[in-house]
C-alpha positions as CSV (number, residue, x, y, z in Angstrom):
1,M,138.0,69.7,125.1
2,S,135.3,67.9,126.0
3,L,133.1,64.6,126.5
4,K,131.6,63.0,123.4
5,R,130.7,59.5,124.1
6,I,129.9,58.2,127.0
7,L,129.4,54.6,128.3
8,T,127.4,53.8,131.3
9,V,126.4,50.4,132.8
10,A,123.2,49.1,133.9
11,S,121.9,46.1,135.8
12,G,118.2,46.9,136.8
13,G,119.0,47.6,140.2
14,A,118.8,50.0,142.4
15,A,122.2,51.5,141.8
16,D,121.7,52.7,138.2
17,S,119.6,56.0,138.9
18,S,123.3,57.5,140.2
19,A,125.3,56.2,136.9
20,L,122.4,57.7,134.7
21,A,122.1,60.4,136.3
22,F,125.4,61.3,136.1
23,A,125.7,60.2,132.4
24,A,123.0,62.4,131.4
25,W,124.0,65.4,133.3
26,L,127.7,65.4,131.7
27,A,125.9,64.5,128.2
28,G,124.1,67.9,128.7
29,Q,127.3,69.5,129.6
30,H,129.3,68.2,126.9
31,D,127.0,67.7,124.1
32,A,127.6,64.1,124.1
33,V,126.2,61.0,123.5
34,V,125.5,58.3,126.2
35,A,125.5,54.6,125.4
36,V,124.0,52.3,128.8
37,V,125.2,49.1,128.5
38,P,122.6,46.2,130.7
39,A,124.9,44.3,132.4
40,Y,123.1,41.4,134.2
41,P,123.4,37.7,133.7
42,D,121.7,35.8,131.0
43,S,120.3,33.2,133.3
44,A,118.0,31.1,130.3
45,I,121.6,30.7,128.3
46,D,123.1,30.1,131.8
47,M,120.4,27.1,132.6
48,I,119.9,25.8,129.5
49,A,123.8,25.0,128.9
50,L,123.8,23.5,133.0
51,G,121.0,21.0,131.6
52,M,123.1,20.2,128.4
53,T,125.9,19.9,130.7
54,L,124.0,17.6,133.2
55,G,122.2,16.0,130.3
56,A,118.7,17.3,131.5
57,T,116.7,19.7,129.8
58,L,114.4,22.8,130.8
59,S,110.5,22.6,130.6
60,R,109.5,25.2,128.3
61,D,108.0,27.0,131.3
62,A,110.8,27.4,132.9
63,I,112.7,28.9,130.0
64,E,109.3,31.6,129.6
65,E,109.9,32.4,133.2
66,L,113.7,33.0,132.9
67,A,112.6,35.1,129.5
68,A,109.8,37.3,131.5
69,A,112.2,38.0,134.1
70,E,114.9,39.3,131.5
71,R,112.4,41.2,130.1
72,D,111.3,42.8,133.5
73,I,115.2,43.6,134.2
74,Q,115.6,45.6,130.4
75,D,112.0,47.2,131.1
76,R,113.8,48.7,134.4
77,I,116.8,49.8,133.1
78,E,114.9,51.5,130.0
79,S,112.4,53.2,132.3
80,A,115.2,54.7,134.6
81,A,117.4,55.8,131.6
82,R,114.4,57.6,130.1
83,K,113.9,59.5,133.8
84,A,117.6,60.0,134.0
85,A,117.5,61.7,130.7
86,G,114.2,63.9,131.2
87,A,115.5,65.2,134.3
88,A,118.9,66.3,132.7
89,D,117.0,67.6,129.2
90,V,118.7,65.2,127.1
91,T,117.1,63.3,124.3
92,Y,116.1,59.6,125.2
93,G,116.5,56.6,122.4
94,A,118.6,55.7,119.3
95,G,119.0,58.2,116.9
96,E,121.2,61.1,115.6
97,G,122.2,64.5,117.3
98,A,123.2,65.1,120.7
99,P,122.6,65.3,123.7
100,R,121.1,62.1,123.1
101,L,121.2,59.0,125.9
102,S,119.9,55.5,124.8
103,V,119.9,52.1,126.0
104,V,121.7,49.5,124.0
105,V,120.4,46.1,122.2
106,R,121.0,43.7,125.0
107,G,122.5,40.6,122.9
108,L,126.0,40.2,124.1
109,R,127.2,38.8,127.7
110,P,127.8,42.0,129.4
111,A,131.4,42.0,129.3
112,L,131.8,41.5,126.3
113,A,129.0,43.8,125.3
114,L,131.5,46.3,127.6
115,S,134.9,45.5,126.1
116,R,133.2,46.2,122.4
117,H,131.6,49.3,123.5
118,A,134.5,50.8,125.7
119,A,137.0,50.7,122.7
120,L,135.3,54.0,121.3
121,A,134.0,55.6,124.9
122,D,135.7,58.8,126.3
123,L,134.5,57.5,129.7
124,V,132.6,55.0,131.5
125,V,130.4,55.7,134.3
126,M,129.6,53.3,136.8
127,A,127.6,53.7,140.3
128,H,129.5,53.3,143.8
129,E,126.9,51.8,145.4
130,G,127.0,49.2,142.1
131,L,130.6,47.8,143.0
132,Q,129.8,46.2,146.3
133,G,129.0,43.2,144.8
134,E,131.2,40.7,142.9
135,P,129.8,41.6,139.2
136,G,130.5,44.9,139.5
137,H,133.9,44.5,141.0
138,E,134.8,42.4,138.2
139,L,133.5,44.6,135.6
140,L,135.3,47.8,137.2
141,G,138.5,45.3,136.8
142,Q,138.4,44.5,133.1
143,I,137.3,48.0,132.2
144,L,140.4,49.5,133.8
145,L,142.7,46.7,133.4
146,A,141.5,44.8,130.1
147,D,139.8,47.4,127.9
148,R,142.3,50.4,129.5
149,A,138.9,52.8,129.5
150,P,139.1,55.8,132.1
151,V,136.0,54.9,134.5
152,L,134.4,57.9,136.5
153,I,132.7,56.2,139.7
154,A,130.0,58.1,140.8
155,R,128.9,59.1,144.2
156,G,126.4,61.9,145.5
157,E,125.4,64.6,143.3
158,P,126.4,65.2,139.4
159,D,126.5,69.2,139.8
160,R,129.5,68.4,142.5
161,L,131.3,68.1,139.8
162,S,131.6,72.0,139.1
163,G,132.6,72.4,142.5
164,P,136.5,71.6,143.4
165,A,138.4,68.5,142.3
166,A,141.5,67.1,143.4
167,I,144.6,64.8,141.8
168,A,146.2,62.5,143.3
169,W,149.8,62.7,142.2
170,D,152.5,60.9,142.0
171,G,153.7,60.7,138.5
172,S,153.0,57.4,137.1
173,P,152.0,56.4,134.2
174,Q,148.3,55.4,135.9
175,A,147.9,58.9,137.3
176,G,148.9,60.6,133.9
177,R,146.9,58.5,132.3
178,A,144.1,59.4,134.9
179,V,144.9,63.2,134.1
180,R,144.8,62.7,130.3
181,A,141.2,61.2,130.7
182,A,140.0,63.8,133.3
183,L,140.8,66.9,131.5
184,P,137.1,67.6,130.2
185,L,136.1,67.1,134.1
186,L,139.0,69.2,135.5
187,A,138.1,72.2,132.9
188,M,134.8,72.2,134.8
189,A,135.8,72.3,138.4
190,S,135.8,75.5,140.2
191,S,139.6,75.0,141.6
192,I,142.4,72.2,141.4
193,H,144.0,70.6,144.3
194,V,146.9,68.1,143.6
195,L,147.2,66.0,146.5
196,Q,150.5,64.1,146.9
197,C,151.1,61.6,149.9
198,I,154.5,62.1,151.0
199,S,155.0,58.8,152.8
200,S,154.4,57.1,149.6
201,L,156.5,58.7,146.4
202,D,158.6,56.6,144.9
203,R,161.2,59.1,143.1
204,R,162.8,56.0,141.4
205,A,160.2,54.7,139.5
206,A,158.5,58.0,138.4
207,D,159.3,62.1,138.9
208,P,156.5,63.1,141.6
209,D,157.6,67.0,140.8
210,I,154.1,69.3,140.3
211,D,155.4,71.8,138.3
212,P,155.4,69.5,135.0
213,L,151.5,68.5,136.0
214,N,150.7,72.3,136.3
215,A,152.5,73.0,133.1
216,Y,150.1,70.2,131.1
217,L,147.2,71.4,132.8
218,K,148.1,75.2,131.6
219,L,148.7,73.8,128.0
220,H,145.0,72.6,128.0
221,G,143.7,75.6,129.7
222,V,142.6,74.0,132.7
223,G,144.9,76.2,135.1
224,A,147.3,75.2,137.6
225,G,146.9,73.4,141.0
226,V,147.2,74.3,144.0
227,P,149.7,71.7,145.5
228,T,148.9,70.3,149.0
229,L,151.4,67.7,151.1
230,V,149.8,64.7,152.9
231,E,150.8,62.7,155.8
232,G,149.3,59.5,156.8
233,A,150.5,55.6,156.8
234,D,147.3,55.0,154.8
235,E,147.7,56.2,151.6
236,G,144.3,56.2,150.2
237,A,143.0,56.9,153.4
238,A,144.9,60.2,153.9
239,L,144.3,61.0,150.1
240,V,140.2,61.1,150.5
241,A,140.2,62.8,154.1
242,T,142.5,65.5,152.3
243,A,139.9,65.7,149.3
244,E,137.2,66.0,151.7
245,A,138.9,68.5,153.6
246,V,138.7,70.9,150.5
247,Q,135.1,69.9,149.7
248,A,136.5,68.2,146.1
249,G,133.0,66.7,144.5
250,L,135.9,65.0,142.2
251,L,139.2,62.6,143.1
252,V,141.3,61.7,140.0
253,A,143.9,59.0,140.7
254,G,145.7,56.0,138.6
255,A,144.2,52.6,139.7
256,W,146.4,49.8,140.9
257,G,149.9,51.2,140.1
258,H,151.3,47.9,141.7
259,S,150.7,44.9,140.8
260,R,147.1,43.5,140.9
261,L,148.1,40.5,143.0
262,R,149.8,42.8,145.5
263,E,147.1,45.4,146.1
264,T,145.0,42.4,146.2
265,V,146.7,40.7,149.2
266,F,148.0,43.6,150.7
267,G,145.3,46.3,150.1
268,G,146.4,49.5,148.3
269,A,145.0,52.9,147.8
270,T,142.7,51.9,145.2
271,R,140.6,49.6,147.5
272,T,140.5,52.6,149.8
273,F,139.4,54.7,147.4
274,L,136.8,52.3,146.3
275,R,135.7,51.2,149.9
276,G,134.1,54.4,151.6
277,K,130.7,54.8,151.0
278,N,130.7,58.7,150.7
279,G,133.5,61.1,149.5
280,P,134.1,62.3,145.9
281,S,133.1,61.1,143.0
282,L,136.8,59.1,141.5
283,L,138.2,59.1,137.9
284,L,140.2,56.3,138.0
285,A,142.3,54.9,135.0
286,H,145.3,52.5,134.7
């Protein structure tokens, strides 16, 4: 039970270091291969397309400046990736064998490139800091909702993943998919806590009984989780607070269990999970 192909997203910004550190650390722990997908807009193509729409053309100097700016972003991504691989004692660059981390050659729009690589990824790693802007949030929604790939949202230090872990369990299909995707991480945890917010359990829609979950975890050699009932009007806040109280470095949860429109309007636990700057890393699946 391990991760073998990990995908991570890098934009050339400060948030890259966290995502790359987690991905490289996991590669070392699981003898895995990490593909780093550059996710920054192609300014040159956008400006050329805009110029064609408006009936104008860009000067050669302007196009060259845009291309140079993009090369600078790519260089920053590759430099950060090389540093993360070295810190985790993971081989850097394309080739055979694992553990290994390499940067994908940028040739497609970020959303399209992510979809193609996510199709055969065991896990996608994104930094929490990188989700604050619109592009990062939209990419997260695409990966979870359209590509249906599990996402690890990295917070803190990678080795916290070897400490206690928490599962937000309501018996929903989304929570089940999150648990299945998280098995390699749960197997690394020193203990597991199964959290349930009493006020939000919907027994008509799903079976929130903890016994089947623990039986499943035992079948996979992970070990049973310790049940913990949570109370609070804000489900997400109550679950995160309890996860922090048990010093969990990882919180496993289903994402957007209700309709995306409803959660956009009313909030929802997923939004609360993503809002906090601190707290455990999140393993989300839809």
